[in-house]
C-alpha positions, -999 to 999 in steps of 0.1 A, spaced: 128 213 -108 137 193 -137 165 176 -118 147 166 -88 122 149 -113 147 133 -134 164 117 -102 130 102 -87 125 88 -123 164 73 -124 179 68 -90 171 48 -59 161 72 -29 197 68 -14 217 76 -45 189 107 -49 199 120 -16 233 113 -24 229 134 -54 214 163 -36 237 166 -7 264 174 -35 240 196 -53 232 215 -18 268 217 -12 273 236 -45 246 256 -38 250 270 -3 288 280 -13 275 300 -39 246 314 -20 274 326 8 289 346 -20 259 356 -30 247 371 5 280 390 7 281 408 -28 243 419 -26 242 426 10 276 448 6 266 468 -26 227 474 -12 245 488 21 271 503 -2 243 521 -23 220 533 10 247 548 23 268 561 -9 236 573 -29 215 580 -1 234 588 28 217 565 49 179 555 58 169 590 61 157 604 26 150 563 19 116 558 -4 90 533 9 103 506 -18 131 508 -3 120 502 32 104 472 20 131 457 2 153 464 31 129 444 53 125 418 26 163 415 20 171 404 58 145 381 61 158 363 32 191 360 45 174 349 79 158 319 62 191 310 49 209 310 81 182 290 95 176 267 66 216 263 63 224 258 102 195 237 113 184 211 85 210 212 56 243 207 82 219 175 94 210 164 62 244 150 52 251 132 80 221 119 80 228 104 44 262 90 57 244 73 85 219 54 61 196 72 83 169 76 45 135 80 59 145 110 81 170 123 54 142 119 29 118 144 54 148 169 57 151 168 25 112 183 19 121 208 44 148 220 28 126 222 -1 98 238 13 120 268 31 141 272 -5 105 275 -19 97 303 7 130 319 -3 126 320 -38 88 336 -37 102 362 -15 133 367 -38 106 370 -70 90 395 -50 120 414 -38 127 418 -76 96 427 -84 95 461 -61 134 464 -69 120 465 -107 84 483 -107 96 507 -86 84 538 -107 52 522 -111 51 514 -73 27 549 -55 38 541 -19 
């Protein structure tokens, strides 16, 4: 959020989009790594600690639902909006690139809310009644 506000104050729209293209390139590379680590350690825990899905607590089912939803949202974002975003900037289609940028931001905000929910469920699991 701070980067966006600072970029809006200092940079021209095209240069702001170039900054975001570079930032997102590094961000998405990191997210692919985190998806791999999170998924593999999560499923390792399910299989090694619980012996599979049969003896799951309900909070784990909820976390198992949210995790793949977050991954699916990320994949849709990456393969639909983000992959076109750099091409629009390179083609100097600033207005359309700005529209894609806003869509990317909204989808990321949704994924952040889901991530916070996921974390809260994991941390507060002893307090959850279900």
